[in-house]
C-alpha positions as a printed Julia matrix, in Angstrom:
528×3 Matrix{Float64}:
 -48.8   147.95   78.25
 -47.63  146.51   74.92
 -50.66  144.69   73.12
 -50.63  141.17   73.45
 -52.06  141.03   69.42
 -49.98  140.0    67.03
 -50.19  142.73   64.15
 -49.5   141.32   60.67
 -48.46  144.44   59.16
 -45.65  145.0    61.73
 -44.26  141.51   61.63
 -43.82  142.06   57.94
 -40.79  143.88   57.16
 -39.11  145.38   53.85
 -36.17  144.12   52.19
 -32.56  145.74   51.74
 -31.02  147.59   49.26
 -29.09  144.95   47.79
 -32.15  142.32   47.38
 -34.75  145.29   46.45
 -32.62  146.57   43.4
 -31.86  142.86   42.35
 -35.49  141.66   42.45
 -36.68  144.98   40.33
 -34.06  144.61   37.97
 -35.35  141.01   37.16
 -38.92  141.99   36.68
 -37.77  144.79   34.1
 -35.65  141.89   32.55
 -32.6   144.08   32.73
 -31.1   140.68   34.42
 -31.56  137.07   34.52
 -31.53  135.66   37.99
 -30.51  131.84   38.17
 -31.7   129.37   40.31
 -28.36  129.71   42.28
 -29.08  133.71   42.65
 -32.6   133.16   44.04
 -31.3   130.78   46.65
 -28.24  133.26   47.54
 -30.94  135.94   48.27
 -33.36  133.88   49.79
 -30.35  133.12   52.48
 -28.86  136.33   52.49
 -32.17  138.44   53.42
 -34.99  137.1    55.33
 -37.33  139.62   53.35
 -36.54  137.69   50.27
 -36.97  134.41   51.85
 -40.57  135.09   53.36
 -41.76  136.62   50.12
 -40.63  133.43   48.55
 -42.32  131.17   50.7
 -45.34  132.97   50.96
 -48.3   130.8    50.51
 -51.88  132.73   50.19
 -53.97  134.33   47.55
 -51.49  136.55   46.29
 -50.3   134.15   43.8
 -49.19  130.54   43.29
 -46.96  128.93   45.9
 -43.25  128.52   44.68
 -40.88  125.6    45.79
 -39.68  125.45   49.31
 -36.31  126.8    48.36
 -34.72  127.44   44.69
 -32.43  124.32   45.4
 -28.67  124.15   45.29
 -27.86  120.0    44.66
 -26.52  118.5    41.55
 -29.13  115.76   41.29
 -30.93  115.57   37.83
 -34.45  116.76   39.57
 -32.54  119.95   40.84
 -31.1   120.41   37.46
 -34.38  120.25   35.92
 -35.76  122.63   38.35
 -32.85  125.17   38.28
 -33.27  125.64   34.42
 -36.97  126.16   34.84
 -36.15  128.57   37.36
 -33.63  130.31   35.0
 -36.45  130.51   32.44
 -38.96  132.41   35.05
 -36.81  134.84   36.5
 -39.34  137.35   36.01
 -42.04  135.76   36.92
 -40.21  134.87   40.07
 -39.02  138.39   40.48
 -43.09  139.62   40.12
 -43.88  137.12   42.5
 -41.78  138.49   45.32
 -42.69  141.88   44.37
 -46.36  140.98   44.81
 -45.63  139.61   48.3
 -44.04  142.81   49.24
 -46.46  144.83   47.69
 -49.51  143.11   49.42
 -47.77  143.56   52.95
 -47.35  147.2    52.12
 -43.82  147.09   55.04
 -43.27  149.95   56.83
 -40.41  148.61   58.91
 -36.83  148.27   57.51
 -34.51  146.59   59.41
 -30.89  148.08   59.57
 -28.8   144.77   59.28
 -25.8   146.67   59.63
 -26.44  147.15   63.76
 -24.44  144.61   65.87
 -27.62  143.14   67.39
 -29.58  142.64   64.01
 -26.5   141.61   62.04
 -26.13  138.81   64.74
 -29.76  137.58   64.18
 -29.3   137.44   60.37
 -25.75  135.5    60.74
 -27.56  133.23   63.33
 -30.37  132.48   60.95
 -27.98  131.88   58.37
 -25.77  129.17   60.06
 -28.81  127.45   61.67
 -30.22  127.01   57.94
 -26.52  125.67   56.7
 -26.1   123.32   59.44
 -29.58  122.11   59.34
 -29.09  121.49   55.57
 -25.9   119.64   56.62
 -27.14  117.21   59.24
 -30.81  116.49   57.41
 -29.67  114.02   55.03
 -28.2   111.63   58.33
 -31.8   111.96   59.97
 -33.33  111.13   56.33
 -34.88  114.67   56.39
 -35.33  116.76   52.78
 -32.58  119.19   52.96
 -34.59  122.06   51.48
 -36.96  121.74   53.65
 -34.53  121.18   56.89
 -32.65  124.5    55.78
 -36.57  126.37   55.41
 -37.76  125.33   58.67
 -34.63  126.05   60.39
 -34.46  129.93   58.85
 -38.09  130.07   59.52
 -37.51  129.39   63.41
 -34.91  131.96   63.38
 -37.11  134.73   61.76
 -39.38  134.14   64.52
 -36.46  134.4    67.17
 -36.02  137.95   65.64
 -39.34  139.17   65.44
 -40.03  138.14   68.87
 -36.59  139.87   70.01
 -37.57  143.02   68.12
 -40.82  143.14   69.91
 -43.0   142.73   66.84
 -45.15  140.04   68.32
 -46.52  142.27   71.22
 -45.66  141.22   74.83
 -44.07  137.75   74.52
 -45.01  134.92   76.83
 -43.49  131.1    77.06
 -45.02  129.61   73.85
 -47.8   132.68   73.21
 -45.39  134.27   70.47
 -45.03  131.59   68.94
 -48.5   130.27   68.8
 -49.8   133.71   67.54
 -46.86  133.62   64.86
 -47.77  130.46   63.21
 -51.97  131.47   63.41
 -51.0   134.25   61.41
 -48.23  134.12   58.99
 -49.18  133.06   55.09
 -46.5   129.75   55.28
 -47.03  126.47   54.01
 -48.51  124.5    56.79
 -45.31  122.2    57.51
 -43.52  125.31   58.53
 -46.03  127.21   60.48
 -46.09  123.9    62.8
 -42.32  124.63   63.26
 -43.61  128.15   65.03
 -46.29  126.82   66.85
 -44.09  123.61   68.4
 -40.8   125.11   68.51
 -41.38  125.18   72.67
 -42.52  121.76   72.71
 -41.03  119.11   75.37
 -39.44  115.97   74.47
 -41.29  113.55   73.44
 -40.5   109.91   72.3
 -40.7   109.06   68.56
 -39.84  106.75   66.07
 -37.07  107.07   63.67
 -39.82  107.21   60.62
 -41.33  110.47   62.67
 -40.05  112.88   60.09
 -42.18  115.8    61.46
 -40.64  115.33   65.23
 -37.03  114.88   63.55
 -37.54  118.12   62.12
 -38.9   119.64   64.99
 -36.04  118.67   67.13
 -33.18  119.11   64.13
 -34.42  122.66   64.26
 -34.23  123.22   68.16
 -30.56  121.98   68.29
 -29.05  124.27   65.26
 -30.61  127.38   66.54
 -29.31  126.43   70.15
 -26.02  126.7    68.57
 -26.67  129.31   66.45
 -28.03  131.33   69.61
 -24.45  130.48   71.55
 -22.27  131.75   68.38
 -23.39  134.74   68.23
 -24.78  134.91   71.93
 -28.06  136.07   71.45
 -30.85  135.66   74.32
 -32.9   132.85   73.84
 -36.38  133.43   72.99
 -37.87  130.09   73.82
 -37.56  127.63   76.83
 -37.4   124.43   75.19
 -35.41  121.24   76.0
 -31.88  121.41   76.75
 -29.32  121.09   73.87
 -27.93  117.76   75.69
 -31.13  116.01   75.76
 -31.8   116.91   72.42
 -28.51  115.85   70.83
 -29.14  112.55   72.65
 -32.64  112.0    71.21
 -31.25  112.28   68.04
 -28.53  110.61   68.51
 -26.07  112.69   67.29
 -23.15  114.86   69.28
 -21.9   118.5    68.93
 -19.36  117.68   66.57
 -21.68  116.55   63.96
 -22.15  120.4    63.37
 -19.23  122.47   61.99
 -20.25  125.94   63.16
 -16.95  127.05   62.26
 -17.07  126.23   58.61
 -20.12  128.32   57.34
 -18.54  131.5    56.45
 -20.71  134.52   57.58
 -23.07  136.49   55.17
 -21.7   139.74   53.38
 -23.23  143.02   55.17
 -26.54  144.69   53.57
 -27.94  148.47   53.36
 -30.72  149.46   54.77
 -33.46  151.16   52.75
 -36.45  153.47   53.38
 -40.01  152.95   52.36
 -39.95  155.9    50.37
 -37.07  154.7    48.27
 -39.16  150.93   48.05
 -42.13  152.82   46.72
 -39.86  154.95   44.4
 -38.59  152.15   42.7
 -41.99  150.31   42.57
 -43.64  153.32   41.12
 -40.78  153.48   38.56
 -41.6   149.58   38.1
 -45.1   150.22   36.99
 -44.49  153.01   34.77
 -41.98  151.33   32.64
 -44.38  148.16   32.88
 -47.07  150.13   31.83
 -44.84  151.32   28.92
 -44.14  147.64   28.17
 -47.69  146.77   28.13
 -48.26  149.22   25.8
 -45.9   148.5    23.28
 -46.72  144.69   23.56
 -50.48  145.41   23.11
 -49.58  147.09   19.93
 -47.59  144.49   19.12
 -50.44  142.16   19.27
 -52.58  144.14   17.45
 -50.48  144.59   14.58
 -49.71  140.5    15.03
 -53.44  139.78   15.03
 -54.04  142.48   11.94
 -51.5   140.31   10.14
 -52.67  137.17   11.07
 -56.27  138.39    9.81
 -54.68  139.3     6.63
 -53.34  135.7     5.92
 -56.16  134.08    6.79
 -57.88  136.04    4.23
 -55.05  135.59    1.82
 -55.26  131.97    2.36
 -58.98  132.0     1.58
 -58.88  133.86   -1.35
 -56.02  131.9    -2.56
 -58.15  128.7    -2.22
 -60.94  130.4    -3.71
 -58.87  131.11   -6.85
 -57.3   127.66   -6.57
 -61.08  126.19   -6.78
 -62.37  128.5    -9.59
 -59.21  127.7   -11.77
 -59.77  123.79  -10.94
 -63.54  124.39  -11.67
 -62.8   126.18  -14.69
 -60.68  123.52  -16.1
 -62.93  120.79  -15.6
 -65.65  123.07  -17.42
 -63.16  123.46  -20.47
 -62.83  119.19  -20.31
 -66.99  119.05  -19.88
 -67.39  121.08  -22.61
 -65.07  119.07  -24.93
 -66.71  115.54  -23.74
 -70.08  117.04  -24.07
 -69.71  117.81  -27.65
 -67.68  114.29  -27.72
 -70.8   112.44  -26.39
 -73.18  114.34  -28.22
 -72.49  113.3   -31.92
 -72.73  109.35  -31.3
 -75.67  109.72  -28.88
 -77.73  111.35  -31.5
 -77.1   108.39  -33.89
 -77.46  106.0   -31.45
 -81.01  107.78  -30.4
 -81.71  108.23  -34.24
 -81.34  104.58  -35.04
 -83.45  103.46  -32.14
 -86.26  105.12  -32.96
 -86.26  104.31  -36.87
 -85.94  100.72  -35.51
 -88.81  101.26  -33.41
 -91.05  102.64  -35.74
 -90.54   99.62  -37.69
 -90.81   96.86  -35.07
 -93.47   94.73  -34.77
 -92.44   92.16  -31.89
 -93.37   93.07  -28.44
 -89.85   92.02  -26.86
 -87.72   94.37  -29.2
 -90.02   97.43  -29.09
 -89.71   97.15  -25.24
 -85.64   96.68  -25.47
 -85.51   99.68  -28.04
 -87.78  101.68  -25.73
 -85.62  100.88  -23.09
 -82.45  101.9   -25.17
 -83.99  105.22  -25.88
 -84.96  105.92  -22.34
 -81.3   105.64  -21.65
 -80.09  107.68  -24.23
 -82.46  110.43  -23.22
 -81.05  110.12  -19.68
 -77.69  110.6   -21.42
 -78.99  113.19  -23.1
 -80.04  115.02  -20.04
 -76.96  114.55  -18.44
 -74.96  115.85  -21.43
 -77.25  119.15  -21.25
 -76.21  119.51  -17.6
 -72.67  119.01  -18.25
 -73.19  121.58  -21.04
 -74.63  124.23  -19.0
 -72.01  123.74  -16.54
 -69.2   123.94  -19.32
 -70.81  126.62  -21.61
 -73.69  128.28  -19.66
 -76.05  130.65  -21.64
 -75.55  134.18  -21.2
 -77.38  135.62  -18.62
 -80.54  137.97  -19.58
 -80.34  140.07  -16.69
 -83.36  142.16  -15.4
 -84.86  143.65  -12.55
 -86.6   141.3   -10.45
 -88.16  140.43   -6.81
 -85.79  138.21   -5.28
 -87.97  137.85   -2.08
 -90.96  136.8    -4.62
 -88.68  134.31   -6.72
 -87.91  132.76   -3.36
 -91.57  132.04   -2.28
 -92.54  130.99   -5.73
 -89.56  128.63   -5.8
 -90.06  127.29   -2.0
 -93.91  126.82   -3.0
 -92.96  124.39   -5.99
 -91.27  121.98   -2.8
 -94.04  121.7    -0.53
 -95.58  118.72   -1.59
 -92.05  117.32   -1.6
 -90.95  118.09    1.66
 -94.75  116.69    2.97
 -94.0   113.55    1.47
 -90.66  113.39    3.38
 -92.06  114.66    6.59
 -89.58  117.52    6.28
 -91.06  121.15    7.75
 -90.17  123.76    4.95
 -90.08  127.14    5.85
 -88.84  130.72    4.01
 -88.23  133.76    5.52
 -88.23  137.36    3.82
 -88.06  140.69    5.16
 -90.94  143.0     4.85
 -89.78  145.05    2.28
 -89.29  144.28   -0.96
 -85.64  142.9    -2.25
 -85.02  143.79   -5.92
 -82.18  143.18   -7.85
 -80.8   142.77  -11.24
 -80.12  139.06  -12.46
 -81.26  136.5   -14.67
 -84.29  135.33  -13.18
 -84.59  131.74  -14.79
 -80.98  130.78  -13.99
 -81.67  132.3   -10.54
 -84.74  129.79  -10.24
 -82.36  127.12  -11.08
 -79.81  127.77   -8.64
 -82.41  127.94   -5.8
 -83.82  124.9    -7.01
 -80.45  122.84   -6.59
 -80.03  124.42   -3.22
 -83.48  123.42   -2.04
 -83.19  119.98   -3.88
 -79.68  119.16   -2.22
 -81.55  120.61    1.44
 -84.39  118.23    1.23
 -82.42  114.9     0.17
 -79.99  115.79    2.82
 -82.33  116.61    5.84
 -83.49  113.57    7.7
 -86.95  112.33    8.27
 -88.99  114.78   10.17
 -86.29  117.39    9.79
 -86.18  120.98    8.91
 -85.47  122.68    5.68
 -85.31  126.57    5.71
 -84.97  129.14    3.16
 -84.08  133.11    3.67
 -83.21  136.22    2.03
 -80.69  138.37    3.89
 -79.73  141.82    2.51
 -76.43  142.69    3.29
 -76.15  146.36    2.64
 -77.08  148.35   -0.59
 -74.83  146.44   -2.86
 -75.22  143.14   -1.75
 -77.51  140.16   -0.85
 -77.73  136.18    0.5
 -80.18  133.27    0.02
 -79.18  131.1     2.86
 -80.76  127.41    2.74
 -80.09  125.56    5.74
 -81.04  122.29    6.84
 -80.76  120.15    9.99
 -79.04  117.14    8.08
 -75.42  115.97    9.4
 -73.73  118.05    6.59
 -71.02  117.23    4.13
 -68.02  115.47    5.55
 -65.22  118.24    5.75
 -62.96  116.01    3.68
 -65.35  116.59    0.52
 -65.11  120.5     0.91
 -62.59  120.58   -1.79
 -64.63  118.81   -4.06
 -67.99  119.53   -3.15
 -68.9   121.88   -6.09
 -67.03  119.56   -8.85
 -69.28  118.21  -11.23
 -70.11  114.51  -10.9
 -69.4   114.57   -7.08
 -71.89  113.52   -4.45
 -71.7   112.56   -0.97
 -75.03  110.39   -1.58
 -75.31  106.9    -2.31
 -75.0   105.86   -5.99
 -78.02  106.49   -8.24
 -79.82  109.22   -5.76
 -78.38  111.89   -8.02
 -75.84  113.15  -11.02
 -73.81  115.44   -8.87
 -74.08  118.5   -11.13
 -76.7   120.69   -8.98
 -73.97  122.37   -7.05
 -71.72  122.52   -9.92
 -74.41  124.26  -11.3
 -75.03  126.95   -8.47
 -71.46  127.84   -8.64
 -71.52  128.39  -12.18
 -74.69  130.6   -11.76
 -72.99  132.57   -8.83
 -69.8   132.9   -10.94
 -72.03  134.29  -13.69
 -73.47  136.74  -11.74
 -70.29  138.11  -10.03
 -71.36  136.05   -6.76
 -70.17  133.49   -4.85
 -71.68  130.16   -3.16
 -70.14  128.87    0.25
 -71.23  126.58    3.03
 -70.55  125.89    6.87
 -71.97  124.07    9.69
 -73.63  126.28   12.38
 -72.85  126.36   16.31
 -76.52  124.51   16.05
 -75.26  121.87   14.61
 -77.3   122.7    11.28
 -75.78  123.03    7.59
 -75.9   126.59    5.48
 -75.14  127.12    1.87
 -75.19  130.71    1.28
 -75.66  132.31   -2.04
 -74.2   135.98   -1.97
 -74.94  137.96   -5.07
 -74.74  141.89   -6.16
 -78.14  143.41   -6.08
 -76.96  145.23   -9.66
């Protein structure tokens, strides 16, 4: 006795040779299938239509049909399908590979050819009449074709022993189709029921029953359902047989059968060529990434060179400005001191002391400016960087406690020695620490650490949990007199000093925001 259970793999049949060749060529990029091409394939080969409508976990669902209307929306959909020819082909191939079909219908046989022509006729008739019933043409055509494929599977005994209504329900339960189409199978034997003109699901079902009775009669096929009579269906839809021009629908050209060996051989070739293309693509991607990294490095180097050129130009300007300020400042200071020694009135003495205080302030500014412009020649000697860092941090402990800031210093267990000017290096670390303490909020954190990179380079990292510099300041952060703090809180020469000291030691100073929302200034120096 034949089984009454549906075997899904037995129901899923393979494509014809012409369809398989077209889809494989599109997947390889050897040809580009337009929306019209895809529609022709779906109408010509039921295996392509079922794969197109496949609605399961293998991949995303495609539209009901590629579409063949002339409206603007369909033109846009045509354009989108034209651009995704290869992706659509892979979608179809993924369905076939998942199905692993072992049955490849020979559509050249008269009986199977009649079913194929009937499927096509029913689909075209449903499309032509659908607008009169206010139905969507694509859905109507797909539903009629799906009903015909179900007729074909039941007639080919691929659903097990058929009983009235049972085969359709089993197909609807097991086939991976959109829910709206699966309902057509589950209700194809349903008797007539009263419905309104707005009941689109019921109208679609009755339209499918009409076109399939007409298609069966045209190609003399044995009916696979015991549904309502044709006359009752036409009356219910307020149509007559003349509304369905069966003679105006041209027949489909014949298809050639293939075997499973041919399909799997072609799929193997496809996978081999795809693997080769993937290797080439990976090589191109690696090369692009390499060039991108080099471009980023060159851009960074160019930016650093421009920054250094700008700072050197500022240094030359600062040298001239410092010299021009120094001479009149010395004259003002000398006369003020002379007057102060001779003055007896208290008010004038206080005024002269204020003048001298301001001249000393300007003098300190000129000294900082001249340090940036014409720093002293480094007196390099071998020193312990870890010891120097601890000493400098120790001088800021009281200041950090007054501001309620946690100050820490981290050095490796082994000694970190290097050749540098200890005095200049101490100045650079002091500037970085002072900058960090001013940036950290009350109750915040400031940390210093020494990180040996290798035998040639070492880093001094000063980190704080303040808001950090504005990204717009990055270009000017190491410029003299530039400060993001409020006016009067600093001269804006600390970081420019650090940059100058780093340059004197063939090093560099950089800064960045960390993922933990802290700001790090990194002084990188050679160890020898």
